[in-house]
N, CA, C, O and the ligand as a Tripos MOL2 file, in Angstrom:
@<TRIPOS>MOLECULE
protein
  297   295    75     0     0
PROTEIN
NO_CHARGES

@<TRIPOS>ATOM
      1 N          27.7690    7.9400  -37.2240 N.3       1 MET1
      2 CA         27.9880    7.7210  -35.7870 C.3       1 MET1
      3 C          26.9480    6.7790  -35.1990 C.2       1 MET1
      4 O          27.2410    5.9440  -34.3440 O.2       1 MET1
      5 N          25.7050    6.9450  -35.6940 N.am      2 ASN2
      6 CA         24.6240    6.1210  -35.1620 C.3       2 ASN2
      7 C          24.8280    4.6310  -35.4270 C.2       2 ASN2
      8 O          24.5120    3.7730  -34.6040 O.2       2 ASN2
      9 N          25.3700    4.3680  -36.6130 N.am      3 PHE3
     10 CA         25.5290    2.9410  -36.9510 C.3       3 PHE3
     11 C          26.5930    2.2850  -36.0840 C.2       3 PHE3
     12 O          26.5490    1.0770  -35.8490 O.2       3 PHE3
     13 N          27.5640    3.0920  -35.6010 N.am      4 ILE4
     14 CA         28.5670    2.5450  -34.6810 C.3       4 ILE4
     15 C          27.9020    2.1710  -33.3590 C.2       4 ILE4
     16 O          28.1290    1.0970  -32.8010 O.2       4 ILE4
     17 N          27.0730    3.0990  -32.8790 N.am      5 ILE5
     18 CA         26.3500    2.8460  -31.6260 C.3       5 ILE5
     19 C          25.4690    1.6030  -31.7650 C.2       5 ILE5
     20 O          25.4450    0.7320  -30.8950 O.2       5 ILE5
     21 N          24.7410    1.5510  -32.8980 N.am      6 ALA6
     22 CA         23.8580    0.4050  -33.1190 C.3       6 ALA6
     23 C          24.6690   -0.8790  -33.2770 C.2       6 ALA6
     24 O          24.2770   -1.9440  -32.8000 O.2       6 ALA6
     25 N          25.8250   -0.7490  -33.9670 N.am      7 GLY7
     26 CA         26.6490   -1.9320  -34.2150 C.3       7 GLY7
     27 C          27.3400   -2.4400  -32.9730 C.2       7 GLY7
     28 O          27.6570   -3.6260  -32.8810 O.2       7 GLY7
     29 N          27.5800   -1.5580  -32.0130 N.am      8 VAL8
     30 CA         28.2550   -1.9680  -30.7820 C.3       8 VAL8
     31 C          27.2560   -2.2740  -29.6830 C.2       8 VAL8
     32 O          27.3510   -3.2920  -28.9980 O.2       8 VAL8
     33 N          26.2960   -1.3740  -29.5270 N.am      9 LEU9
     34 CA         25.3550   -1.5120  -28.4200 C.3       9 LEU9
     35 C          24.3490   -2.6340  -28.6390 C.2       9 LEU9
     36 O          23.9870   -3.3410  -27.6980 O.2       9 LEU9
     37 N          23.9020   -2.7980  -29.8700 N.am     10 ALA10
     38 CA         22.8980   -3.8270  -30.1170 C.3      10 ALA10
     39 C          23.4220   -5.2360  -29.8060 C.2      10 ALA10
     40 O          22.7480   -5.9920  -29.1070 O.2      10 ALA10
     41 N          24.6020   -5.6050  -30.3070 N.am     11 PRO11
     42 CA         25.1160   -6.9380  -29.9380 C.3      11 PRO11
     43 C          25.4130   -7.0410  -28.4570 C.2      11 PRO11
     44 O          25.2250   -8.0920  -27.8450 O.2      11 PRO11
     45 N          25.8820   -5.9320  -27.8800 N.am     12 LEU12
     46 CA         26.1780   -5.9260  -26.4480 C.3      12 LEU12
     47 C          24.9040   -6.1320  -25.6390 C.2      12 LEU12
     48 O          24.8670   -6.9160  -24.6910 O.2      12 LEU12
     49 N          23.8550   -5.4030  -26.0390 N.am     13 ALA13
     50 CA         22.5740   -5.5320  -25.3530 C.3      13 ALA13
     51 C          22.0210   -6.9490  -25.5340 C.2      13 ALA13
     52 O          21.4760   -7.5510  -24.6090 O.2      13 ALA13
     53 N          22.1810   -7.4460  -26.7400 N.am     14 TYR14
     54 CA         21.7210   -8.8080  -27.0250 C.3      14 TYR14
     55 C          22.4660   -9.8150  -26.1620 C.2      14 TYR14
     56 O          21.8700  -10.7400  -25.6120 O.2      14 TYR14
     57 N          23.7880   -9.6210  -26.0510 N.am     15 PHE15
     58 CA         24.6230  -10.5130  -25.2610 C.3      15 PHE15
     59 C          24.2290  -10.4560  -23.7820 C.2      15 PHE15
     60 O          24.1130  -11.4840  -23.1150 O.2      15 PHE15
     61 N          24.0260   -9.2270  -23.2850 N.am     16 LEU16
     62 CA         23.6710   -9.0660  -21.8790 C.3      16 LEU16
     63 C          22.2920   -9.6570  -21.5910 C.2      16 LEU16
     64 O          22.0730  -10.2740  -20.5480 O.2      16 LEU16
     65 N          21.3650   -9.4570  -22.5350 N.am     17 LEU17
     66 CA         20.0260  -10.0130  -22.3700 C.3      17 LEU17
     67 C          20.0720  -11.5350  -22.3360 C.2      17 LEU17
     68 O          19.3920  -12.1730  -21.5310 O.2      17 LEU17
     69 N          20.8840  -12.1070  -23.2230 N.am     18 ARG18
     70 CA         21.0450  -13.5630  -23.2580 C.3      18 ARG18
     71 C          21.6120  -14.0790  -21.9460 C.2      18 ARG18
     72 O          21.1670  -15.0860  -21.3950 O.2      18 ARG18
     73 N          22.6350  -13.3330  -21.4570 N.am     19 LEU19
     74 CA         23.2710  -13.6970  -20.1970 C.3      19 LEU19
     75 C          22.2470  -13.6510  -19.0640 C.2      19 LEU19
     76 O          22.1920  -14.5330  -18.2060 O.2      19 LEU19
     77 N          21.4350  -12.5820  -19.0930 N.am     20 PHE20
     78 CA         20.4250  -12.3910  -18.0610 C.3      20 PHE20
     79 C          19.3960  -13.5230  -18.0870 C.2      20 PHE20
     80 O          19.0570  -14.0860  -17.0460 O.2      20 PHE20
     81 N          18.9080  -13.8470  -19.2740 N.am     21 PHE21
     82 CA         17.8930  -14.8890  -19.3850 C.3      21 PHE21
     83 C          18.4730  -16.2640  -19.0590 C.2      21 PHE21
     84 O          17.7950  -17.1350  -18.5140 O.2      21 PHE21
     85 N          19.7500  -16.4290  -19.4130 N.am     22 LYS22
     86 CA         20.3980  -17.7060  -19.1240 C.3      22 LYS22
     87 C          20.5000  -17.9250  -17.6150 C.2      22 LYS22
     88 O          20.2160  -19.0100  -17.1090 O.2      22 LYS22
     89 N          20.9140  -16.8620  -16.9040 N.am     23 SER23
     90 CA         21.0330  -16.9810  -15.4500 C.3      23 SER23
     91 C          19.6620  -17.1530  -14.8220 C.2      23 SER23
     92 O          19.5060  -17.8350  -13.8090 O.2      23 SER23
     93 N          18.6600  -16.5160  -15.4460 N.am     24 LEU24
     94 CA         17.2890  -16.6500  -14.9600 C.3      24 LEU24
     95 C          16.8280  -18.1020  -15.0770 C.2      24 LEU24
     96 O          16.2600  -18.6690  -14.1430 O.2      24 LEU24
     97 N          17.0850  -18.6880  -16.2420 N.am     25 VAL25
     98 CA         16.6930  -20.0800  -16.4810 C.3      25 VAL25
     99 C          17.4800  -21.0210  -15.5770 C.2      25 VAL25
    100 O          16.9350  -21.9860  -15.0400 O.2      25 VAL25
    101 N          18.7800  -20.7240  -15.4130 N.am     26 MET26
    102 CA         19.6160  -21.5790  -14.5810 C.3      26 MET26
    103 C          19.1440  -21.5670  -13.1300 C.2      26 MET26
    104 O          19.0810  -22.6150  -12.4870 O.2      26 MET26
    105 N          18.8140  -20.3840  -12.6150 N.am     27 SER27
    106 CA         18.3630  -20.2960  -11.2310 C.3      27 SER27
    107 C          17.0100  -20.9730  -11.0740 C.2      27 SER27
    108 O          16.7190  -21.5730  -10.0390 O.2      27 SER27
    109 N          16.1780  -20.8710  -12.1210 N.am     28 PHE28
    110 CA         14.8870  -21.5510  -12.0910 C.3      28 PHE28
    111 C          15.0820  -23.0580  -12.0470 C.2      28 PHE28
    112 O          14.4010  -23.7580  -11.2980 O.2      28 PHE28
    113 N          16.0160  -23.5540  -12.8560 N.am     29 LEU29
    114 CA         16.2850  -24.9860  -12.8930 C.3      29 LEU29
    115 C          16.8830  -25.4640  -11.5700 C.2      29 LEU29
    116 O          16.5470  -26.5430  -11.0800 O.2      29 LEU29
    117 N          17.7720  -24.6490  -10.9980 N.am     30 ASP30
    118 CA         18.3710  -24.9910   -9.7180 C.3      30 ASP30
    119 C          17.3010  -25.1000   -8.6390 C.2      30 ASP30
    120 O          17.3220  -26.0090   -7.8100 O.2      30 ASP30
    121 N          16.3660  -24.1540   -8.6670 N.am     31 LYS31
    122 CA         15.2940  -24.1430   -7.6850 C.3      31 LYS31
    123 C          14.4260  -25.3860   -7.8410 C.2      31 LYS31
    124 O          14.0750  -26.0420   -6.8610 O.2      31 LYS31
    125 N          14.0870  -25.6990   -9.0890 N.am     32 ALA32
    126 CA         13.2570  -26.8680   -9.3620 C.3      32 ALA32
    127 C          13.9580  -28.1400   -8.9250 C.2      32 ALA32
    128 O          13.3360  -29.0580   -8.3920 O.2      32 ALA32
    129 N          15.2570  -28.1790   -9.1580 N.am     33 LYS33
    130 CA         16.0430  -29.3470   -8.7670 C.3      33 LYS33
    131 C          16.0710  -29.4810   -7.2460 C.2      33 LYS33
    132 O          15.9160  -30.5760   -6.7050 O.2      33 LYS33
    133 N          16.2690  -28.3540   -6.5670 N.am     34 ALA34
    134 CA         16.3350  -28.3670   -5.1080 C.3      34 ALA34
    135 C          14.9940  -28.7850   -4.5120 C.2      34 ALA34
    136 O          14.9370  -29.5160   -3.5230 O.2      34 ALA34
    137 N          13.9140  -28.3020   -5.1370 N.am     35 GLN35
    138 CA         12.5900  -28.6180   -4.6110 C.3      35 GLN35
    139 C          12.2490  -30.0860   -4.7890 C.2      35 GLN35
    140 O          11.5920  -30.6840   -3.9370 O.2      35 GLN35
    141 N          12.6900  -30.6610   -5.8840 N.am     36 SER36
    142 CA         12.3800  -32.0660   -6.1270 C.3      36 SER36
    143 C          13.1800  -32.9620   -5.1870 C.2      36 SER36
    144 O          12.7650  -34.0790   -4.8790 O.2      36 SER36
    145 N          14.3400  -32.4590   -4.7280 N.am     37 GLY37
    146 CA         15.1820  -33.2700   -3.8570 C.3      37 GLY37
    147 C          14.8120  -33.1660   -2.3900 C.2      37 GLY37
    148 O          15.0470  -34.0970   -1.6200 O.2      37 GLY37
    149 N          14.2350  -32.0400   -1.9970 N.am     38 VAL38
    150 CA         13.9370  -31.8160   -0.5880 C.3      38 VAL38
    151 C          12.5230  -32.2910   -0.2750 C.2      38 VAL38
    152 O          11.5680  -31.9490   -0.9720 O.2      38 VAL38
    153 N          12.4130  -33.0650    0.7560 N.am     39 LYS39
    154 CA         11.1020  -33.6000    1.1140 C.3      39 LYS39
    155 C          10.3040  -32.6240    1.9560 C.2      39 LYS39
    156 O           9.1760  -32.2630    1.6210 O.2      39 LYS39
    157 N          10.9060  -32.2080    3.0450 N.am     40 GLU40
    158 CA         10.1520  -31.3730    3.9670 C.3      40 GLU40
    159 C          11.0450  -30.3050    4.5830 C.2      40 GLU40
    160 O          12.1670  -30.5830    5.0070 O.2      40 GLU40
    161 N          10.5300  -29.0810    4.6240 N.am     41 MET41
    162 CA         11.2810  -27.9810    5.2150 C.3      41 MET41
    163 C          10.5560  -27.5140    6.4640 C.2      41 MET41
    164 O           9.3260  -27.4840    6.5080 O.2      41 MET41
    165 N          11.3210  -27.1530    7.4690 N.am     42 VAL42
    166 CA         10.7310  -26.5880    8.6720 C.3      42 VAL42
    167 C          11.4010  -25.2530    8.9530 C.2      42 VAL42
    168 O          12.5260  -25.0080    8.5180 O.2      42 VAL42
    169 N          10.7140  -24.4080    9.6700 N.am     43 SER43
    170 CA         11.2900  -23.1060    9.9920 C.3      43 SER43
    171 C          11.7660  -23.0990   11.4340 C.2      43 SER43
    172 O          11.0920  -23.6110   12.3280 O.2      43 SER43
    173 N          12.9270  -22.5150   11.6450 N.am     44 CYS44
    174 CA         13.5140  -22.4540   12.9830 C.3      44 CYS44
    175 C          12.6290  -21.6030   13.8830 C.2      44 CYS44
    176 O          12.1990  -20.5190   13.4870 O.2      44 CYS44
    177 N          12.3630  -22.0720   15.0570 N.am     45 CYS45
    178 CA         11.4760  -21.3760   15.9840 C.3      45 CYS45
    179 C          12.1020  -20.0990   16.5150 C.2      45 CYS45
    180 O          11.3970  -19.1980   16.9690 O.2      45 CYS45
    181 N          13.4120  -20.0190   16.4620 N.am     46 SER46
    182 CA         14.1010  -18.8620   17.0350 C.3      46 SER46
    183 C          14.3590  -17.7770   16.0040 C.2      46 SER46
    184 O          14.0230  -16.6150   16.2320 O.2      46 SER46
    185 N          14.9560  -18.1420   14.8610 N.am     47 CYS47
    186 CA         15.3100  -17.1160   13.8830 C.3      47 CYS47
    187 C          14.4390  -17.1850   12.6330 C.2      47 CYS47
    188 O          14.5030  -16.2810   11.7990 O.2      47 CYS47
    189 N          13.6350  -18.2180   12.4780 N.am     48 GLY48
    190 CA         12.6830  -18.2970   11.3730 C.3      48 GLY48
    191 C          13.2630  -18.7900   10.0660 C.2      48 GLY48
    192 O          12.5460  -18.8500    9.0670 O.2      48 GLY48
    193 N          14.5330  -19.1440   10.0400 N.am     49 VAL49
    194 CA         15.1510  -19.6180    8.8110 C.3      49 VAL49
    195 C          14.6030  -21.0100    8.4620 C.2      49 VAL49
    196 O          14.3060  -21.8150    9.3440 O.2      49 VAL49
    197 N          14.4750  -21.2720    7.1440 N.am     50 PHE50
    198 CA         13.9540  -22.5610    6.7230 C.3      50 PHE50
    199 C          15.0980  -23.5580    6.5470 C.2      50 PHE50
    200 O          16.1040  -23.2610    5.9030 O.2      50 PHE50
    201 N          14.9290  -24.7190    7.1200 N.am     51 ILE51
    202 CA         15.9570  -25.7490    7.0490 C.3      51 ILE51
    203 C          15.3290  -27.0890    6.7170 C.2      51 ILE51
    204 O          14.1420  -27.3160    6.9510 O.2      51 ILE51
    205 N          16.1440  -27.9650    6.1730 N.am     52 ASP52
    206 CA         15.7050  -29.3330    5.9060 C.3      52 ASP52
    207 C          15.3170  -29.9820    7.2370 C.2      52 ASP52
    208 O          16.0220  -29.8540    8.2380 O.2      52 ASP52
    209 N          14.1930  -30.6730    7.2230 N.am     53 LYS53
    210 CA         13.7090  -31.2780    8.4630 C.3      53 LYS53
    211 C          14.7480  -32.2390    9.0470 C.2      53 LYS53
    212 O          14.8580  -32.3980   10.2630 O.2      53 LYS53
    213 N          15.5080  -32.8770    8.1450 N.am     54 ASN54
    214 CA         16.5320  -33.8240    8.5940 C.3      54 ASN54
    215 C          17.6700  -33.1230    9.3270 C.2      54 ASN54
    216 O          18.3180  -33.7140   10.1910 O.2      54 ASN54
    217 N          17.9100  -31.8610    8.9810 N.am     55 ASP55
    218 CA         19.0010  -31.1140    9.6150 C.3      55 ASP55
    219 C          18.5340  -30.3330   10.8360 C.2      55 ASP55
    220 O          19.3550  -29.8160   11.5940 O.2      55 ASP55
    221 N          17.2350  -30.2460   11.0270 N.am     56 ALA56
    222 CA         16.7040  -29.4570   12.1220 C.3      56 ALA56
    223 C          16.8530  -30.2070   13.4380 C.2      56 ALA56
    224 O          16.8600  -31.4370   13.4830 O.2      56 ALA56
    225 N          16.9710  -29.4200   14.5120 N.am     57 ILE57
    226 CA         17.0400  -30.0080   15.8430 C.3      57 ILE57
    227 C          15.6790  -29.8150   16.5090 C.2      57 ILE57
    228 O          15.1920  -28.6930   16.6480 O.2      57 ILE57
    229 N          15.0830  -30.9210   16.9120 N.am     58 LYS58
    230 CA         13.7410  -30.8700   17.4710 C.3      58 LYS58
    231 C          13.8110  -30.8500   18.9900 C.2      58 LYS58
    232 O          14.4300  -31.7080   19.6180 O.2      58 LYS58
    233 N          13.1610  -29.8480   19.5560 N.am     59 LYS59
    234 CA         13.1190  -29.7670   21.0210 C.3      59 LYS59
    235 C          11.7130  -29.3780   21.4360 C.2      59 LYS59
    236 O          11.1830  -28.3630   20.9840 O.2      59 LYS59
    237 N          11.1240  -30.1640   22.2770 N.am     60 SER60
    238 CA          9.7530  -29.9560   22.7680 C.3      60 SER60
    239 C           8.8100  -29.5520   21.6270 C.2      60 SER60
    240 O           8.1780  -28.4970   21.6650 O.2      60 SER60
    241 N           8.7330  -30.4320   20.6020 N.am     61 ASP61
    242 CA          7.8250  -30.2770   19.4600 C.3      61 ASP61
    243 C           8.0800  -29.0230   18.6270 C.2      61 ASP61
    244 O           7.2120  -28.6250   17.8510 O.2      61 ASP61
    245 N           9.2410  -28.3940   18.7650 N.am     62 GLN62
    246 CA          9.5750  -27.2450   17.9390 C.3      62 GLN62
    247 C          10.9400  -27.4670   17.3130 C.2      62 GLN62
    248 O          11.8170  -28.1160   17.8820 O.2      62 GLN62
    249 N          11.0870  -26.9070   16.1240 N.am     63 TYR63
    250 CA         12.3270  -27.1200   15.3790 C.3      63 TYR63
    251 C          13.2620  -25.9230   15.4890 C.2      63 TYR63
    252 O          12.8290  -24.7720   15.5080 O.2      63 TYR63
    253 N          14.5520  -26.2240   15.5610 N.am     64 TYR64
    254 CA         15.5610  -25.1740   15.6310 C.3      64 TYR64
    255 C          16.6740  -25.4840   14.6370 C.2      64 TYR64
    256 O          16.9650  -26.6440   14.3460 O.2      64 TYR64
    257 N          17.2910  -24.4170   14.1220 N.am     65 CYS65
    258 CA         18.4290  -24.6170   13.2470 C.3      65 CYS65
    259 C          19.6750  -24.8860   14.0950 C.2      65 CYS65
    260 O          19.6130  -24.9360   15.3240 O.2      65 CYS65
    261 N          20.8070  -25.0570   13.4050 N.am     66 GLU66
    262 CA         22.0150  -25.4830   14.1140 C.3      66 GLU66
    263 C          22.7860  -24.3240   14.7410 C.2      66 GLU66
    264 O          23.8310  -24.5310   15.3580 O.2      66 GLU66
    265 N          22.2730  -23.1110   14.5830 N.am     67 LYS67
    266 CA         23.0020  -21.9550   15.1280 C.3      67 LYS67
    267 C          23.0300  -21.9940   16.6420 C.2      67 LYS67
    268 O          22.0480  -22.3610   17.2870 O.2      67 LYS67
    269 N          24.1660  -21.6130   17.2010 N.am     68 LYS68
    270 CA         24.3500  -21.6660   18.6360 C.3      68 LYS68
    271 C          23.3460  -20.7800   19.3750 C.2      68 LYS68
    272 O          22.7760  -21.1650   20.3960 O.2      68 LYS68
    273 N          23.1490  -19.5620   18.8160 N.am     69 GLU69
    274 CA         22.2720  -18.6190   19.4930 C.3      69 GLU69
    275 C          20.8170  -19.1050   19.5050 C.2      69 GLU69
    276 O          20.0560  -18.7760   20.4150 O.2      69 GLU69
    277 N          20.4370  -19.8880   18.4900 N.am     70 CYS70
    278 CA         19.0780  -20.4040   18.4440 C.3      70 CYS70
    279 C          18.9100  -21.5280   19.4660 C.2      70 CYS70
    280 O          17.8780  -21.6210   20.1310 O.2      70 CYS70
    281 N          19.9130  -22.3640   19.5820 N.am     71 LEU71
    282 CA         19.8360  -23.4960   20.4980 C.3      71 LEU71
    283 C          19.9250  -23.0350   21.9490 C.2      71 LEU71
    284 O          19.3430  -23.6540   22.8410 O.2      71 LEU71
    285 N          20.6580  -21.9440   22.1810 N.am     72 SER72
    286 CA         20.7970  -21.4610   23.5540 C.3      72 SER72
    287 C          19.5200  -20.8050   24.0430 C.2      72 SER72
    288 O          19.3240  -20.6330   25.2460 O.2      72 SER72
    289 N          18.6330  -20.4310   23.0890 N.am     73 ASN73
    290 CA         17.3640  -19.8250   23.4670 C.3      73 ASN73
    291 C          16.3610  -20.8430   23.9910 C.2      73 ASN73
    292 O          15.3620  -20.4860   24.6150 O.2      73 ASN73
    293 N          16.6420  -22.1130   23.7290 N.am     74 VAL74
    294 CA         15.6870  -23.1600   24.1040 C.3      74 VAL74
    295 C          15.6020  -23.2710   25.6250 C.2      74 VAL74
    296 O          14.8520  -24.0970   26.1430 O.2      74 VAL74
    297 ZN         17.6230  -20.4680   14.0570 Zn       75 ZN75
@<TRIPOS>BOND
     1     1     2 1
     2     2     3 1
     3     3     4 2
     4     3     5 am
     5     5     6 1
     6     6     7 1
     7     7     8 2
     8     7     9 am
     9     9    10 1
    10    10    11 1
    11    11    12 2
    12    11    13 am
    13    13    14 1
    14    14    15 1
    15    15    16 2
    16    15    17 am
    17    17    18 1
    18    18    19 1
    19    19    20 2
    20    19    21 am
    21    21    22 1
    22    22    23 1
    23    23    24 2
    24    23    25 am
    25    25    26 1
    26    26    27 1
    27    27    28 2
    28    27    29 am
    29    29    30 1
    30    30    31 1
    31    31    32 2
    32    31    33 am
    33    33    34 1
    34    34    35 1
    35    35    36 2
    36    35    37 am
    37    37    38 1
    38    38    39 1
    39    39    40 2
    40    39    41 am
    41    41    42 1
    42    42    43 1
    43    43    44 2
    44    43    45 am
    45    45    46 1
    46    46    47 1
    47    47    48 2
    48    47    49 am
    49    49    50 1
    50    50    51 1
    51    51    52 2
    52    51    53 am
    53    53    54 1
    54    54    55 1
    55    55    56 2
    56    55    57 am
    57    57    58 1
    58    58    59 1
    59    59    60 2
    60    59    61 am
    61    61    62 1
    62    62    63 1
    63    63    64 2
    64    63    65 am
    65    65    66 1
    66    66    67 1
    67    67    68 2
    68    67    69 am
    69    69    70 1
    70    70    71 1
    71    71    72 2
    72    71    73 am
    73    73    74 1
    74    74    75 1
    75    75    76 2
    76    75    77 am
    77    77    78 1
    78    78    79 1
    79    79    80 2
    80    79    81 am
    81    81    82 1
    82    82    83 1
    83    83    84 2
    84    83    85 am
    85    85    86 1
    86    86    87 1
    87    87    88 2
    88    87    89 am
    89    89    90 1
    90    90    91 1
    91    91    92 2
    92    91    93 am
    93    93    94 1
    94    94    95 1
    95    95    96 2
    96    95    97 am
    97    97    98 1
    98    98    99 1
    99    99   100 2
   100    99   101 am
   101   101   102 1
   102   102   103 1
   103   103   104 2
   104   103   105 am
   105   105   106 1
   106   106   107 1
   107   107   108 2
   108   107   109 am
   109   109   110 1
   110   110   111 1
   111   111   112 2
   112   111   113 am
   113   113   114 1
   114   114   115 1
   115   115   116 2
   116   115   117 am
   117   117   118 1
   118   118   119 1
   119   119   120 2
   120   119   121 am
   121   121   122 1
   122   122   123 1
   123   123   124 2
   124   123   125 am
   125   125   126 1
   126   126   127 1
   127   127   128 2
   128   127   129 am
   129   129   130 1
   130   130   131 1
   131   131   132 2
   132   131   133 am
   133   133   134 1
   134   134   135 1
   135   135   136 2
   136   135   137 am
   137   137   138 1
   138   138   139 1
   139   139   140 2
   140   139   141 am
   141   141   142 1
   142   142   143 1
   143   143   144 2
   144   143   145 am
   145   145   146 1
   146   146   147 1
   147   147   148 2
   148   147   149 am
   149   149   150 1
   150   150   151 1
   151   151   152 2
   152   151   153 am
   153   153   154 1
   154   154   155 1
   155   155   156 2
   156   155   157 am
   157   157   158 1
   158   158   159 1
   159   159   160 2
   160   159   161 am
   161   161   162 1
   162   162   163 1
   163   163   164 2
   164   163   165 am
   165   165   166 1
   166   166   167 1
   167   167   168 2
   168   167   169 am
   169   169   170 1
   170   170   171 1
   171   171   172 2
   172   171   173 am
   173   173   174 1
   174   174   175 1
   175   175   176 2
   176   175   177 am
   177   177   178 1
   178   178   179 1
   179   179   180 2
   180   179   181 am
   181   181   182 1
   182   182   183 1
   183   183   184 2
   184   183   185 am
   185   185   186 1
   186   186   187 1
   187   187   188 2
   188   187   189 am
   189   189   190 1
   190   190   191 1
   191   191   192 2
   192   191   193 am
   193   193   194 1
   194   194   195 1
   195   195   196 2
   196   195   197 am
   197   197   198 1
   198   198   199 1
   199   199   200 2
   200   199   201 am
   201   201   202 1
   202   202   203 1
   203   203   204 2
   204   203   205 am
   205   205   206 1
   206   206   207 1
   207   207   208 2
   208   207   209 am
   209   209   210 1
   210   210   211 1
   211   211   212 2
   212   211   213 am
   213   213   214 1
   214   214   215 1
   215   215   216 2
   216   215   217 am
   217   217   218 1
   218   218   219 1
   219   219   220 2
   220   219   221 am
   221   221   222 1
   222   222   223 1
   223   223   224 2
   224   223   225 am
   225   225   226 1
   226   226   227 1
   227   227   228 2
   228   227   229 am
   229   229   230 1
   230   230   231 1
   231   231   232 2
   232   231   233 am
   233   233   234 1
   234   234   235 1
   235   235   236 2
   236   235   237 am
   237   237   238 1
   238   238   239 1
   239   239   240 2
   240   239   241 am
   241   241   242 1
   242   242   243 1
   243   243   244 2
   244   243   245 am
   245   245   246 1
   246   246   247 1
   247   247   248 2
   248   247   249 am
   249   249   250 1
   250   250   251 1
   251   251   252 2
   252   251   253 am
   253   253   254 1
   254   254   255 1
   255   255   256 2
   256   255   257 am
   257   257   258 1
   258   258   259 1
   259   259   260 2
   260   259   261 am
   261   261   262 1
   262   262   263 1
   263   263   264 2
   264   263   265 am
   265   265   266 1
   266   266   267 1
   267   267   268 2
   268   267   269 am
   269   269   270 1
   270   270   271 1
   271   271   272 2
   272   271   273 am
   273   273   274 1
   274   274   275 1
   275   275   276 2
   276   275   277 am
   277   277   278 1
   278   278   279 1
   279   279   280 2
   280   279   281 am
   281   281   282 1
   282   282   283 1
   283   283   284 2
   284   283   285 am
   285   285   286 1
   286   286   287 1
   287   287   288 2
   288   287   289 am
   289   289   290 1
   290   290   291 1
   291   291   292 2
   292   291   293 am
   293   293   294 1
   294   294   295 1
   295   295   296 2
@<TRIPOS>SUBSTRUCTURE
     1 MET1         2 RESIDUE 1 A MET
     2 ASN2         6 RESIDUE 1 A ASN
     3 PHE3        10 RESIDUE 1 A PHE
     4 ILE4        14 RESIDUE 1 A ILE
     5 ILE5        18 RESIDUE 1 A ILE
     6 ALA6        22 RESIDUE 1 A ALA
     7 GLY7        26 RESIDUE 1 A GLY
     8 VAL8        30 RESIDUE 1 A VAL
     9 LEU9        34 RESIDUE 1 A LEU
    10 ALA10       38 RESIDUE 1 A ALA
    11 PRO11       42 RESIDUE 1 A PRO
    12 LEU12       46 RESIDUE 1 A LEU
    13 ALA13       50 RESIDUE 1 A ALA
    14 TYR14       54 RESIDUE 1 A TYR
    15 PHE15       58 RESIDUE 1 A PHE
    16 LEU16       62 RESIDUE 1 A LEU
    17 LEU17       66 RESIDUE 1 A LEU
    18 ARG18       70 RESIDUE 1 A ARG
    19 LEU19       74 RESIDUE 1 A LEU
    20 PHE20       78 RESIDUE 1 A PHE
    21 PHE21       82 RESIDUE 1 A PHE
    22 LYS22       86 RESIDUE 1 A LYS
    23 SER23       90 RESIDUE 1 A SER
    24 LEU24       94 RESIDUE 1 A LEU
    25 VAL25       98 RESIDUE 1 A VAL
    26 MET26      102 RESIDUE 1 A MET
    27 SER27      106 RESIDUE 1 A SER
    28 PHE28      110 RESIDUE 1 A PHE
    29 LEU29      114 RESIDUE 1 A LEU
    30 ASP30      118 RESIDUE 1 A ASP
    31 LYS31      122 RESIDUE 1 A LYS
    32 ALA32      126 RESIDUE 1 A ALA
    33 LYS33      130 RESIDUE 1 A LYS
    34 ALA34      134 RESIDUE 1 A ALA
    35 GLN35      138 RESIDUE 1 A GLN
    36 SER36      142 RESIDUE 1 A SER
    37 GLY37      146 RESIDUE 1 A GLY
    38 VAL38      150 RESIDUE 1 A VAL
    39 LYS39      154 RESIDUE 1 A LYS
    40 GLU40      158 RESIDUE 1 A GLU
    41 MET41      162 RESIDUE 1 A MET
    42 VAL42      166 RESIDUE 1 A VAL
    43 SER43      170 RESIDUE 1 A SER
    44 CYS44      174 RESIDUE 1 A CYS
    45 CYS45      178 RESIDUE 1 A CYS
    46 SER46      182 RESIDUE 1 A SER
    47 CYS47      186 RESIDUE 1 A CYS
    48 GLY48      190 RESIDUE 1 A GLY
    49 VAL49      194 RESIDUE 1 A VAL
    50 PHE50      198 RESIDUE 1 A PHE
    51 ILE51      202 RESIDUE 1 A ILE
    52 ASP52      206 RESIDUE 1 A ASP
    53 LYS53      210 RESIDUE 1 A LYS
    54 ASN54      214 RESIDUE 1 A ASN
    55 ASP55      218 RESIDUE 1 A ASP
    56 ALA56      222 RESIDUE 1 A ALA
    57 ILE57      226 RESIDUE 1 A ILE
    58 LYS58      230 RESIDUE 1 A LYS
    59 LYS59      234 RESIDUE 1 A LYS
    60 SER60      238 RESIDUE 1 A SER
    61 ASP61      242 RESIDUE 1 A ASP
    62 GLN62      246 RESIDUE 1 A GLN
    63 TYR63      250 RESIDUE 1 A TYR
    64 TYR64      254 RESIDUE 1 A TYR
    65 CYS65      258 RESIDUE 1 A CYS
    66 GLU66      262 RESIDUE 1 A GLU
    67 LYS67      266 RESIDUE 1 A LYS
    68 LYS68      270 RESIDUE 1 A LYS
    69 GLU69      274 RESIDUE 1 A GLU
    70 CYS70      278 RESIDUE 1 A CYS
    71 LEU71      282 RESIDUE 1 A LEU
    72 SER72      286 RESIDUE 1 A SER
    73 ASN73      290 RESIDUE 1 A ASN
    74 VAL74      294 RESIDUE 1 A VAL
    75 ZN75       297 GROUP 0 **** ****
């Protein structure tokens, strides 16, 4: 019985571990790619979310995201 468990669970565990590490590496690569592409990030003064400086709306020396509720607070 044990060899069945080992024969089924071990490859399954190996497969899941590989999947896990692969997604880990992929997300790491995605992050590195995103960081190399983005020049400057600013945080919204209203909700604190980080946005690309190019996409941010600047009002009286403070940055805001595109959300309606954030802009209406200005
Ligand atoms: Zn905001």
